[in-house]
Residue frames as a rotation matrix with the C-alpha (Angstrom) as fourth column:
UNK 1
0.780 -0.389 -0.491 15.34
-0.143 0.652 -0.744 -5.01
0.610 0.651 0.453 80.57
UNK 2
0.790 -0.497 0.359 17.81
-0.378 0.067 0.923 -6.72
-0.483 -0.865 -0.135 82.87
UNK 3
0.824 -0.528 0.207 20.90
0.525 0.574 -0.628 -6.91
0.213 0.626 0.750 80.75
UNK 4
0.844 -0.537 -0.009 23.45
-0.478 -0.759 0.443 -4.88
-0.244 -0.370 -0.896 82.69
UNK 5
0.173 -0.813 0.556 25.92
-0.019 0.562 0.827 -7.69
-0.985 -0.154 0.082 82.11
UNK 6
0.229 -0.008 0.973 25.29
0.896 0.393 -0.207 -7.40
-0.381 0.919 0.097 78.35
UNK 7
0.940 0.206 -0.273 25.96
0.126 -0.950 -0.285 -3.67
-0.318 0.233 -0.919 78.12
UNK 8
0.159 -0.973 -0.170 29.73
-0.188 -0.198 0.962 -3.98
-0.969 -0.121 -0.214 77.89
UNK 9
-0.497 -0.370 0.785 29.79
0.640 0.453 0.620 -5.67
-0.585 0.811 0.012 74.45
UNK 10
0.514 0.741 0.431 27.10
0.855 -0.401 -0.329 -3.24
-0.071 0.538 -0.840 73.22
UNK 11
0.834 -0.252 -0.492 29.25
-0.096 -0.943 0.320 -0.28
-0.544 -0.219 -0.810 74.22
UNK 12
-0.145 -0.976 0.165 32.41
0.007 0.166 0.986 -1.80
-0.989 0.144 -0.017 72.73
UNK 13
-0.192 0.141 0.971 30.69
0.910 0.397 0.122 -2.23
-0.368 0.907 -0.204 69.35
UNK 14
0.837 0.532 -0.130 29.77
0.468 -0.818 -0.335 1.45
-0.284 0.220 -0.933 69.22
UNK 15
0.368 -0.728 0.579 32.20
0.706 -0.187 -0.683 3.41
0.605 0.660 0.445 67.04
UNK 16
0.547 -0.110 0.830 32.35
-0.335 -0.937 0.096 6.32
0.768 -0.330 -0.549 69.49
UNK 17
0.665 -0.203 0.718 33.54
-0.720 0.079 0.689 4.07
-0.197 -0.976 -0.094 72.33
UNK 18
0.960 -0.161 -0.231 35.57
0.047 0.901 -0.430 1.48
0.277 0.402 0.873 70.40
UNK 19
0.149 -0.984 0.096 38.98
0.013 -0.095 -0.995 2.88
0.989 0.150 -0.001 71.39
UNK 20
0.308 0.022 0.951 38.28
-0.871 -0.395 0.292 2.90
0.382 -0.918 -0.102 75.12
UNK 21
-0.723 -0.574 -0.383 40.01
-0.330 0.775 -0.539 0.42
0.607 -0.263 -0.750 77.43
UNK 22
-0.279 0.659 -0.698 38.08
0.565 0.701 0.436 -1.86
0.777 -0.273 -0.567 79.78
UNK 23
-0.625 0.003 -0.781 38.28
0.733 -0.342 -0.588 0.53
-0.269 -0.940 0.211 82.72
UNK 24
-0.906 0.272 -0.323 36.76
-0.337 -0.927 0.164 3.36
-0.255 0.258 0.932 80.68
UNK 25
-0.555 0.724 -0.409 34.05
-0.186 0.371 0.910 1.07
0.811 0.581 -0.071 79.28
UNK 26
-0.389 0.376 -0.841 33.15
0.834 0.531 -0.149 0.03
0.391 -0.759 -0.520 82.81
UNK 27
-0.750 0.084 -0.656 32.80
0.340 -0.801 -0.492 3.67
-0.567 -0.592 0.573 83.85
UNK 28
-0.845 0.451 -0.289 30.72
-0.507 -0.498 0.704 4.38
0.173 0.741 0.649 80.78
UNK 29
-0.445 0.676 -0.588 28.42
0.305 0.731 0.610 1.47
0.842 0.092 -0.531 81.58
UNK 30
-0.570 0.165 -0.805 28.01
0.819 0.031 -0.573 2.81
-0.070 -0.986 -0.153 85.11
UNK 31
-0.728 0.281 -0.625 26.63
-0.079 -0.941 -0.330 6.17
-0.681 -0.191 0.707 83.91
UNK 32
-0.907 0.396 -0.142 24.40
-0.122 0.074 0.990 4.74
0.402 0.915 -0.019 81.16
UNK 33
-0.545 0.817 0.189 20.60
-0.447 -0.092 -0.890 4.92
-0.710 -0.569 0.415 81.51
UNK 34
-0.916 0.251 0.312 18.37
0.397 0.671 0.626 2.38
-0.052 0.698 -0.714 79.77
UNK 35
-0.419 0.833 -0.361 15.15
-0.456 -0.537 -0.710 3.70
-0.785 -0.132 0.605 78.25
UNK 36
-0.722 0.297 0.625 12.44
0.627 0.662 0.410 2.31
-0.292 0.688 -0.664 75.98
UNK 37
-0.566 0.534 -0.629 10.15
-0.501 -0.828 -0.253 4.27
-0.655 0.172 0.735 73.64
UNK 38
0.016 0.688 0.726 7.09
0.484 0.630 -0.608 3.22
-0.875 0.361 -0.323 71.67
UNK 39
-0.483 -0.163 0.860 6.59
0.874 -0.145 0.463 4.00
0.049 0.976 0.212 67.95
UNK 40
0.091 0.436 0.895 5.90
0.492 -0.801 0.340 7.72
0.866 0.410 -0.288 67.37
UNK 41
0.778 0.106 -0.620 6.90
0.619 -0.297 0.727 8.57
-0.107 -0.949 -0.297 70.93
UNK 42
0.681 -0.508 0.528 9.03
-0.100 -0.778 -0.620 11.71
0.726 0.369 -0.581 71.25
UNK 43
0.221 -0.716 -0.662 12.43
0.906 0.402 -0.131 11.40
0.360 -0.571 0.738 72.91
UNK 44
-0.324 -0.280 -0.904 13.00
0.594 -0.804 0.036 15.15
-0.737 -0.525 0.426 72.96
UNK 45
0.720 0.613 0.326 11.74
0.664 -0.473 -0.579 18.27
-0.200 0.633 -0.748 71.22
UNK 46
-0.181 -0.701 0.689 13.69
0.752 -0.551 -0.363 20.93
0.634 0.452 0.627 69.36
UNK 47
0.072 0.149 0.986 14.31
-0.309 -0.937 0.164 23.68
0.948 -0.317 -0.022 71.90
UNK 48
0.961 0.203 -0.188 14.49
0.087 0.424 0.902 21.35
0.263 -0.883 0.390 74.89
UNK 49
0.467 -0.830 0.306 17.56
-0.854 -0.334 0.398 21.62
-0.228 -0.447 -0.865 77.08
UNK 50
0.538 -0.351 -0.767 20.17
-0.360 0.727 -0.585 19.24
0.762 0.591 0.264 75.67
UNK 51
0.344 -0.343 0.874 21.05
-0.936 -0.053 0.348 17.32
-0.073 -0.938 -0.340 78.80
UNK 52
-0.006 -0.398 0.917 21.88
-0.253 0.888 0.384 13.89
-0.967 -0.230 -0.106 77.33
UNK 53
-0.175 -0.038 -0.984 22.69
-0.981 0.089 0.171 11.95
0.081 0.995 -0.053 74.18
UNK 54
0.499 0.574 0.649 21.75
-0.604 0.767 -0.215 8.41
-0.622 -0.285 0.730 73.19
UNK 55
-0.769 -0.584 -0.260 23.01
-0.622 0.590 0.515 5.12
-0.148 0.558 -0.817 71.78
UNK 56
0.268 0.926 -0.265 20.42
-0.960 0.280 0.010 2.98
0.084 0.252 0.964 69.99
UNK 57
-0.548 -0.344 0.762 20.30
-0.489 0.871 0.042 -0.65
-0.679 -0.349 -0.646 71.10
UNK 58
-0.609 0.446 0.656 17.30
0.716 0.665 0.212 -1.56
-0.342 0.599 -0.724 68.93
UNK 59
0.389 0.921 -0.035 15.04
0.759 -0.342 -0.555 0.35
-0.523 0.189 -0.831 66.56
UNK 60
-0.395 -0.430 0.812 15.14
0.835 -0.536 0.123 3.56
0.383 0.726 0.571 64.53
UNK 61
0.104 0.370 -0.923 14.82
0.664 -0.717 -0.213 7.21
-0.741 -0.590 -0.320 65.49
UNK 62
0.192 0.018 0.981 14.00
0.866 -0.473 -0.161 10.09
0.461 0.881 -0.106 63.12
UNK 63
-0.378 -0.333 -0.864 15.57
0.641 -0.767 0.015 13.48
-0.668 -0.549 0.503 63.78
UNK 64
0.049 0.530 0.847 13.33
0.959 -0.262 0.109 16.10
0.280 0.806 -0.521 62.22
UNK 65
-0.792 -0.242 -0.561 13.22
0.388 -0.909 -0.156 19.87
-0.472 -0.340 0.813 61.91
UNK 66
0.245 0.933 0.263 10.48
0.924 -0.142 -0.355 22.31
-0.294 0.330 -0.897 60.97
UNK 67
-0.634 -0.360 0.684 10.48
0.608 -0.779 0.153 25.48
0.478 0.512 0.713 58.91
UNK 68
-0.938 0.297 -0.178 8.77
-0.117 -0.756 -0.644 28.69
-0.325 -0.583 0.744 60.05
UNK 69
-0.400 0.819 -0.411 5.87
-0.856 -0.173 0.488 27.68
0.329 0.546 0.770 57.78
UNK 70
0.220 0.496 0.840 5.47
-0.816 0.565 -0.120 24.39
-0.534 -0.659 0.529 59.65
UNK 71
0.725 -0.016 -0.688 6.95
-0.510 0.659 -0.553 22.14
0.462 0.752 0.470 56.96
UNK 72
0.570 -0.510 0.644 8.85
-0.470 0.441 0.765 19.21
-0.674 -0.739 0.012 58.46
UNK 73
0.612 -0.425 -0.667 11.85
-0.553 0.373 -0.745 17.50
0.566 0.825 -0.007 56.93
UNK 74
0.954 -0.277 -0.118 14.05
0.296 0.797 0.526 14.61
-0.052 -0.536 0.842 57.93
UNK 75
0.579 -0.815 0.028 17.52
-0.815 -0.577 0.049 15.65
-0.024 -0.051 -0.998 59.05
UNK 76
-0.546 -0.788 -0.286 18.79
-0.742 0.613 -0.272 12.17
0.390 0.064 -0.919 59.85
UNK 77
0.720 0.678 -0.149 17.51
-0.532 0.677 0.508 8.66
0.445 -0.286 0.848 60.52
UNK 78
-0.295 -0.843 0.451 19.47
-0.939 0.169 -0.299 6.91
0.176 -0.511 -0.841 63.29
UNK 79
0.566 0.469 -0.678 19.60
-0.443 0.866 0.230 3.12
0.695 0.171 0.699 63.54
UNK 80
0.993 -0.090 -0.079 20.92
0.119 0.650 0.750 0.35
-0.016 -0.754 0.656 65.78
UNK 81
0.340 -0.935 -0.101 24.45
0.932 0.321 0.168 0.89
-0.125 -0.151 0.981 67.07
UNK 82
-0.229 -0.404 0.886 24.51
0.582 -0.786 -0.208 4.62
0.780 0.468 0.415 66.28
UNK 83
-0.411 0.062 -0.909 24.64
0.809 -0.436 -0.396 7.57
-0.421 -0.898 0.129 68.66
UNK 84
-0.130 0.378 0.917 22.66
0.650 -0.666 0.367 10.79
0.749 0.644 -0.159 68.28
UNK 85
0.857 0.438 0.272 22.25
0.184 -0.753 0.631 14.17
0.481 -0.491 -0.726 69.98
UNK 86
0.352 -0.806 -0.475 25.92
0.912 0.180 0.369 14.00
-0.212 -0.563 0.799 70.97
UNK 87
-0.465 -0.531 0.708 26.67
0.706 -0.705 -0.065 17.21
0.533 0.470 0.703 69.07
UNK 88
0.357 0.735 0.576 23.90
0.191 -0.661 0.726 19.05
0.914 -0.149 -0.376 70.88
UNK 89
0.867 0.006 -0.499 25.38
0.498 0.030 0.866 18.54
0.020 -1.000 0.023 74.35
UNK 90
-0.108 -0.977 -0.182 28.70
0.908 -0.172 0.382 20.03
-0.404 -0.124 0.906 73.18
UNK 91
-0.658 -0.261 0.706 27.53
0.682 -0.606 0.411 22.78
0.320 0.752 0.577 70.83
UNK 92
-0.548 0.490 0.678 24.70
-0.318 -0.872 0.373 24.46
0.774 -0.011 0.634 72.71
UNK 93
-0.842 0.276 0.464 22.04
-0.474 0.033 -0.880 24.46
-0.258 -0.960 0.103 75.37
UNK 94
0.134 0.987 0.085 19.15
-0.683 0.154 -0.714 23.20
-0.718 0.038 0.695 73.23
UNK 95
-0.311 -0.095 0.946 18.39
0.507 0.825 0.250 20.29
-0.804 0.557 -0.208 70.91
UNK 96
-0.713 0.005 -0.702 18.23
-0.471 -0.744 0.473 21.73
-0.520 0.668 0.533 67.37
UNK 97
-0.571 0.517 -0.638 15.91
-0.491 0.408 0.770 18.93
0.658 0.752 0.021 66.18
UNK 98
0.200 0.704 0.682 13.08
-0.961 0.278 -0.005 16.75
-0.193 -0.654 0.732 67.48
UNK 99
-0.833 -0.509 -0.218 13.79
-0.534 0.842 0.073 13.04
0.146 0.177 -0.973 68.05
UNK 100
0.194 0.966 0.171 10.88
-0.961 0.222 -0.166 10.68
-0.198 -0.132 0.971 67.33
UNK 101
-0.515 -0.313 0.798 10.88
-0.278 0.942 0.190 6.89
-0.811 -0.124 -0.572 67.65
UNK 102
-0.386 0.342 -0.857 10.12
-0.909 0.017 0.417 5.47
0.157 0.940 0.304 64.22
UNK 103
0.024 0.327 -0.945 9.78
-0.045 0.944 0.325 1.97
0.999 0.035 0.038 65.65
UNK 104
0.990 0.106 -0.091 9.83
0.075 0.149 0.986 0.56
0.118 -0.983 0.139 69.16
UNK 105
0.339 -0.906 0.252 13.18
-0.174 -0.324 -0.930 1.84
0.924 0.271 -0.268 70.40
UNK 106
0.859 -0.240 -0.451 15.61
0.506 0.278 0.816 0.83
-0.070 -0.930 0.361 73.13
UNK 107
0.479 -0.694 0.537 18.40
-0.006 -0.614 -0.789 3.27
0.878 0.375 -0.299 73.95
UNK 108
0.146 -0.502 -0.852 21.14
0.989 0.055 0.137 3.99
-0.022 -0.863 0.505 76.42
UNK 109
0.805 0.153 0.573 21.18
0.207 -0.978 -0.031 7.61
0.556 0.144 -0.819 77.55
UNK 110
-0.116 -0.898 -0.424 24.29
0.960 0.007 -0.279 9.45
0.253 -0.439 0.862 78.77
UNK 111
0.799 0.467 -0.379 23.76
0.579 -0.768 0.274 12.49
-0.163 -0.439 -0.884 80.96
UNK 112
0.762 -0.441 0.474 25.78
0.094 -0.649 -0.755 15.54
0.641 0.620 -0.453 79.89
UNK 113
0.536 -0.578 0.616 27.73
-0.825 -0.512 0.238 16.30
0.177 -0.636 -0.751 83.06
UNK 114
0.601 -0.289 0.745 28.60
-0.240 0.824 0.513 12.65
-0.763 -0.487 0.426 83.71
UNK 115
0.773 -0.303 0.557 29.84
0.628 0.483 -0.609 12.16
-0.084 0.821 0.564 80.16
UNK 116
0.757 -0.505 0.415 31.91
-0.253 -0.812 -0.527 15.37
0.602 0.294 -0.742 80.26
UNK 117
0.564 -0.555 0.611 33.80
-0.712 0.048 0.701 13.98
-0.418 -0.830 -0.368 83.24
UNK 118
0.551 -0.335 0.764 34.76
0.363 0.921 0.142 10.92
-0.751 0.199 0.629 81.20
UNK 119
0.845 -0.224 0.485 35.81
0.420 -0.284 -0.862 13.06
0.331 0.932 -0.146 78.23
UNK 120
0.657 -0.618 0.433 38.21
-0.690 -0.724 0.013 14.99
0.305 -0.307 -0.901 80.46
UNK 121
0.406 -0.476 0.780 39.56
-0.549 0.555 0.625 11.74
-0.730 -0.682 -0.036 81.87
UNK 122
0.031 -0.334 0.942 39.92
0.541 0.798 0.265 9.90
-0.841 0.501 0.205 78.54
UNK 123
-0.281 -0.238 -0.930 41.28
-0.426 -0.837 0.343 12.15
-0.860 0.493 0.134 75.73
UNK 124
-0.965 -0.091 0.244 40.57
0.156 0.549 0.821 9.50
-0.209 0.831 -0.516 73.09
UNK 125
-0.099 0.994 0.035 36.88
0.891 0.104 -0.442 10.27
-0.443 -0.012 -0.896 73.59
UNK 126
0.165 0.104 -0.981 37.52
-0.031 -0.993 -0.110 13.92
-0.986 0.048 -0.161 72.70
UNK 127
-0.765 -0.531 -0.365 39.08
-0.393 -0.065 0.917 12.95
-0.511 0.845 -0.159 69.38
UNK 128
-0.738 0.568 0.364 36.09
0.667 0.697 0.264 10.76
-0.104 0.438 -0.893 68.53
UNK 129
0.189 0.847 -0.497 33.69
0.677 -0.479 -0.559 13.58
-0.711 -0.231 -0.664 69.37
UNK 130
-0.177 -0.342 -0.923 35.61
-0.379 -0.842 0.385 16.01
-0.908 0.418 0.020 67.13
UNK 131
-0.979 -0.201 0.042 35.43
-0.054 0.448 0.892 13.51
-0.198 0.871 -0.449 64.28
UNK 132
-0.360 0.924 0.131 31.69
0.897 0.382 -0.225 13.05
-0.258 0.037 -0.966 64.80
UNK 133
0.222 0.427 -0.877 31.13
0.243 -0.895 -0.374 16.82
-0.944 -0.130 -0.303 64.78
UNK 134
-0.594 -0.520 -0.614 33.06
-0.478 -0.385 0.789 17.06
-0.647 0.762 -0.020 61.49
UNK 135
-0.910 0.298 0.287 30.93
0.412 0.723 0.555 14.31
-0.042 0.623 -0.781 59.94
UNK 136
-0.013 0.966 -0.257 27.72
0.861 -0.120 -0.494 15.99
-0.508 -0.228 -0.830 61.07
UNK 137
-0.043 -0.085 -0.995 28.89
-0.160 -0.983 0.090 19.31
-0.986 0.163 0.028 59.63
UNK 138
-0.921 -0.312 -0.232 29.50
-0.287 0.144 0.947 17.68
-0.262 0.939 -0.223 56.25
UNK 139
-0.641 0.746 0.179 26.10
0.765 0.640 0.071 15.97
-0.062 0.183 -0.981 56.44
UNK 140
0.155 0.738 -0.656 24.30
0.595 -0.600 -0.535 19.21
-0.789 -0.308 -0.532 57.27
UNK 141
-0.395 -0.375 -0.839 26.11
-0.412 -0.744 0.526 21.11
-0.821 0.553 0.140 54.51
UNK 142
-0.998 0.034 0.054 25.06
0.063 0.558 0.827 18.44
-0.002 0.829 -0.559 52.04
UNK 143
-0.337 0.938 -0.084 21.47
0.906 0.299 -0.300 18.49
-0.256 -0.177 -0.950 53.33
UNK 144
0.047 0.319 -0.947 21.23
0.151 -0.939 -0.309 22.28
-0.987 -0.129 -0.093 53.06
UNK 145
-0.729 -0.380 -0.569 22.52
-0.493 -0.285 0.822 22.19
-0.474 0.880 0.020 49.49
UNK 146
-0.903 0.395 0.168 20.12
0.427 0.790 0.440 19.38
0.042 0.469 -0.882 48.62
UNK 147
-0.118 0.949 -0.291 17.03
0.904 -0.019 -0.427 21.10
-0.411 -0.313 -0.856 50.04
UNK 148
0.200 0.191 -0.961 17.78
0.118 -0.978 -0.170 24.63
-0.973 -0.079 -0.218 48.86
UNK 149
-0.329 -0.496 -0.804 19.43
-0.678 -0.468 0.567 24.19
-0.657 0.731 -0.182 45.46
UNK 150
-0.990 -0.134 -0.043 18.30
-0.128 0.730 0.671 20.91
-0.058 0.670 -0.740 43.98
UNK 151
-0.209 0.952 -0.224 14.91
-0.897 -0.096 0.431 20.07
0.389 0.291 0.874 42.49
UNK 152
0.289 0.417 0.861 12.87
-0.732 0.676 -0.082 17.14
-0.617 -0.607 0.501 43.80
UNK 153
0.967 0.081 -0.241 13.63
-0.234 0.653 -0.720 15.24
0.099 0.753 0.651 40.58
UNK 154
0.172 -0.982 -0.079 17.37
-0.502 -0.018 -0.865 15.65
0.848 0.189 -0.496 41.20
UNK 155
-0.298 -0.241 0.924 17.08
-0.953 0.139 -0.271 14.59
-0.063 -0.960 -0.271 44.83
UNK 156
0.643 0.612 0.460 15.03
-0.550 0.787 -0.278 11.55
-0.532 -0.075 0.843 43.84
UNK 157
0.826 -0.386 -0.411 17.50
-0.223 0.445 -0.867 10.55
0.518 0.808 0.282 41.11
UNK 158
-0.171 -0.931 0.321 20.42
-0.729 -0.100 -0.677 10.91
0.663 -0.350 -0.662 43.55
UNK 159
0.003 0.264 0.965 18.59
-0.900 0.422 -0.113 8.77
-0.436 -0.868 0.238 46.10
UNK 160
0.922 0.387 0.023 17.96
-0.327 0.808 -0.490 6.01
-0.208 0.444 0.872 43.53
UNK 161
0.497 -0.813 -0.303 21.59
-0.325 0.149 -0.934 6.03
0.804 0.563 -0.190 42.43
UNK 162
-0.364 -0.673 0.644 22.93
-0.847 -0.048 -0.529 5.85
0.387 -0.738 -0.553 45.99
UNK 163
0.219 0.544 0.810 20.45
-0.806 0.569 -0.164 3.12
-0.550 -0.617 0.563 46.96
UNK 164
0.960 0.153 -0.236 21.16
-0.272 0.716 -0.643 0.95
0.071 0.681 0.729 43.92
UNK 165
0.343 -0.921 0.185 24.93
-0.450 0.011 0.893 1.26
-0.824 -0.390 -0.411 44.42
UNK 166
-0.681 -0.703 -0.208 26.59
-0.535 0.283 0.796 -1.31
-0.500 0.653 -0.569 42.12
UNK 167
-0.587 0.565 0.580 23.28
0.619 0.775 -0.129 -2.94
-0.522 0.283 -0.804 41.24
UNK 168
-0.920 0.338 0.198 20.63
-0.056 -0.614 0.787 -1.74
0.388 0.713 0.584 38.81
UNK 169
0.094 0.988 -0.126 17.80
-0.029 0.129 0.991 -2.71
0.995 -0.089 0.041 41.13
UNK 170
-0.945 -0.327 -0.030 16.95
0.014 0.053 -0.999 -2.30
0.328 -0.944 -0.045 44.82
UNK 171
-0.044 0.939 -0.340 14.03
0.742 0.259 0.619 -2.68
0.669 -0.225 -0.708 47.20
UNK 172
-0.266 0.051 0.963 12.77
-0.378 -0.924 -0.055 0.39
0.887 -0.378 0.265 49.01
UNK 173
-0.620 -0.117 -0.776 12.95
0.513 0.688 -0.513 -0.51
0.594 -0.716 -0.367 52.70
UNK 174
-0.694 0.477 -0.539 10.48
0.351 -0.429 -0.832 2.11
-0.629 -0.767 0.130 53.88
UNK 175
0.243 0.925 0.291 7.25
0.784 -0.011 -0.621 3.66
-0.571 0.379 -0.728 52.64
UNK 176
-0.180 -0.227 0.957 7.05
0.851 -0.524 0.036 6.21
0.493 0.821 0.287 49.83
UNK 177
0.824 0.484 0.294 5.66
0.241 -0.769 0.592 8.62
0.512 -0.417 -0.751 52.41
UNK 178
0.698 -0.652 -0.295 8.85
0.354 -0.044 0.934 8.22
-0.622 -0.757 0.200 54.42
UNK 179
-0.163 -0.771 0.616 10.92
0.962 0.014 0.271 8.70
-0.218 0.637 0.740 51.26
UNK 180
0.317 0.357 0.879 9.07
0.582 -0.805 0.117 11.93
0.749 0.474 -0.463 50.48
UNK 181
0.994 0.048 -0.102 9.77
0.113 -0.491 0.864 13.10
-0.009 -0.870 -0.493 54.04
UNK 182
0.349 -0.937 0.004 13.44
0.623 0.236 0.746 12.21
-0.700 -0.258 0.666 53.64
UNK 183
-0.316 -0.463 0.828 13.69
0.945 -0.234 0.230 14.12
0.088 0.855 0.512 50.35
UNK 184
-0.755 0.011 -0.655 12.04
0.277 -0.901 -0.334 17.20
-0.594 -0.434 0.677 51.81
UNK 185
-0.812 0.551 -0.194 8.85
-0.460 -0.397 0.794 17.02
0.360 0.734 0.575 49.75
UNK 186
-0.154 0.842 0.518 5.29
-0.800 0.202 -0.566 15.64
-0.581 -0.501 0.642 49.94
UNK 187
-0.339 0.005 0.941 4.07
0.150 0.987 0.048 12.19
-0.929 0.158 -0.336 48.76
UNK 188
0.704 0.694 0.152 2.08
0.286 -0.081 -0.955 13.67
-0.650 0.715 -0.255 45.85
UNK 189
0.640 -0.548 -0.539 5.14
-0.741 -0.626 -0.244 15.45
-0.204 0.555 -0.806 44.43
UNK 190
-0.397 -0.788 0.471 7.28
-0.618 0.609 0.497 12.35
-0.678 -0.094 -0.729 44.91
UNK 191
0.028 0.496 0.868 4.72
0.342 0.811 -0.475 10.18
-0.939 0.310 -0.147 43.10
UNK 192
0.908 0.324 -0.267 4.60
-0.093 -0.464 -0.881 12.60
-0.409 0.824 -0.391 40.15
UNK 193
0.268 -0.898 -0.349 8.36
-0.945 -0.315 0.086 12.63
-0.187 0.307 -0.933 39.81
UNK 194
-0.468 -0.397 0.789 8.65
-0.337 0.906 0.256 8.85
-0.817 -0.146 -0.558 40.16
UNK 195
0.407 0.720 0.562 5.91
0.366 0.435 -0.822 8.36
-0.837 0.541 -0.087 37.57
UNK 196
0.824 -0.158 -0.543 7.67
-0.502 -0.648 -0.573 10.77
-0.262 0.745 -0.613 35.20
UNK 197
-0.246 -0.966 0.077 10.92
-0.862 0.255 0.438 8.80
-0.442 0.041 -0.896 35.52
UNK 198
-0.369 0.169 0.914 9.04
0.124 0.984 -0.132 5.61
-0.921 0.064 -0.384 34.74
UNK 199
0.701 0.710 0.072 7.10
0.206 -0.105 -0.973 7.08
-0.683 0.697 -0.219 31.80
UNK 200
0.643 -0.545 -0.538 10.37
-0.757 -0.558 -0.340 8.33
-0.115 0.626 -0.772 30.31
UNK 201
0.854 -0.238 -0.462 11.87
0.012 0.898 -0.441 4.85
0.520 0.371 0.769 30.59
UNK 202
0.029 -0.889 0.457 14.50
-0.710 -0.340 -0.617 5.90
0.704 -0.306 -0.641 33.13
UNK 203
-0.839 -0.231 0.493 13.33
-0.527 0.573 -0.628 3.51
-0.137 -0.787 -0.602 35.85
UNK 204
-0.216 0.810 -0.546 10.77
-0.169 0.519 0.838 0.77
0.962 0.273 0.025 36.36
UNK 205
-0.666 0.079 0.742 8.76
-0.744 -0.147 -0.652 0.66
0.057 -0.986 0.156 39.60
UNK 206
-0.110 0.619 -0.778 7.14
-0.107 0.771 0.628 -2.58
0.988 0.152 -0.018 40.77
UNK 207
0.724 0.391 -0.568 5.73
0.528 0.217 0.821 -2.19
0.444 -0.895 -0.049 44.26
UNK 208
0.869 -0.470 -0.153 8.73
-0.152 -0.548 0.822 -1.38
-0.470 -0.692 -0.548 46.45
UNK 209
0.114 -0.848 0.518 11.23
0.703 0.437 0.561 -2.53
-0.702 0.300 0.646 43.82
UNK 210
0.787 0.032 -0.616 12.91
-0.316 -0.837 -0.447 0.10
-0.530 0.546 -0.649 41.67
UNK 211
0.271 -0.679 0.682 15.00
0.750 0.593 0.292 -0.89
-0.603 0.433 0.670 38.66
UNK 212
0.056 -0.362 -0.930 17.24
-0.362 -0.876 0.319 1.50
-0.930 0.319 -0.180 36.71
UNK 213
0.627 0.227 0.745 16.69
0.556 0.539 -0.632 1.18
-0.545 0.811 0.212 32.97
UNK 214
0.600 -0.424 0.678 18.68
0.466 -0.504 -0.727 4.22
0.650 0.752 -0.105 31.78
UNK 215
0.360 -0.542 -0.759 21.67
0.895 -0.029 0.445 4.83
-0.264 -0.840 0.475 34.04
UNK 216
-0.643 -0.656 0.395 23.10
0.752 -0.639 0.163 7.64
0.146 0.402 0.904 31.89
UNK 217
-0.159 0.678 0.718 19.88
0.207 -0.688 0.696 9.61
0.965 0.259 -0.031 31.91
UNK 218
0.727 0.439 -0.528 19.39
0.560 0.066 0.826 9.09
0.397 -0.896 -0.198 35.65
UNK 219
-0.072 -0.855 -0.514 22.87
0.951 -0.214 0.222 10.48
-0.300 -0.473 0.829 36.31
UNK 220
-0.676 -0.122 0.726 22.07
0.494 -0.807 0.324 13.50
0.547 0.578 0.606 34.15
UNK 221
0.338 0.893 0.296 18.90
0.206 -0.377 0.903 14.19
0.918 -0.244 -0.311 36.17
UNK 222
0.644 -0.165 -0.747 20.80
0.765 0.148 0.627 13.78
0.006 -0.975 0.222 39.43
UNK 223
0.910 -0.315 0.269 23.33
-0.228 -0.923 -0.311 16.31
0.346 0.222 -0.911 38.18
């Protein structure tokens, strides 16, 4: 992709780099590495040396982890305009998760040593990184609580509530298999819980559309 001249606005739109002046953006563009991945292609494996982080130009990337028993769960889904693996290059020597392209993906990679030089030169980058690390810590704490303490029914109810937001209906933008993965369960268990909610009149499912019929009850299940 020959869009070196188009990288500047892409970098400026990224939250991590938004406070940088033009000189810093130019230096950032100079160290960026364009890469493209096909669906289901692995960007890096858990345990690999964490030598770079990425900014997504197009597509989605799933960050997944595995238990000792081999069960996989979704830690985070990263989309266009977001950065990922940035915490890994600061917090340790290895990637703690595996990054897999969910769709065809275009990214900009930033090599660890080159980026560290910019962080030392531009303190505003350090503050952004600290804020990102804090957000990730909150996200991981929430994920651990969700997977270890809450039942699948509670996790499903919470997901429906957060997806519907101010509306009583929403369209699921990914497959039920992906949703099961995201909730840390298997499709069969998800289907049973979704069917139970529908049989009890809490929700109505029509294809990928889910409508809340009993908001009070759904909130009780979510806890």
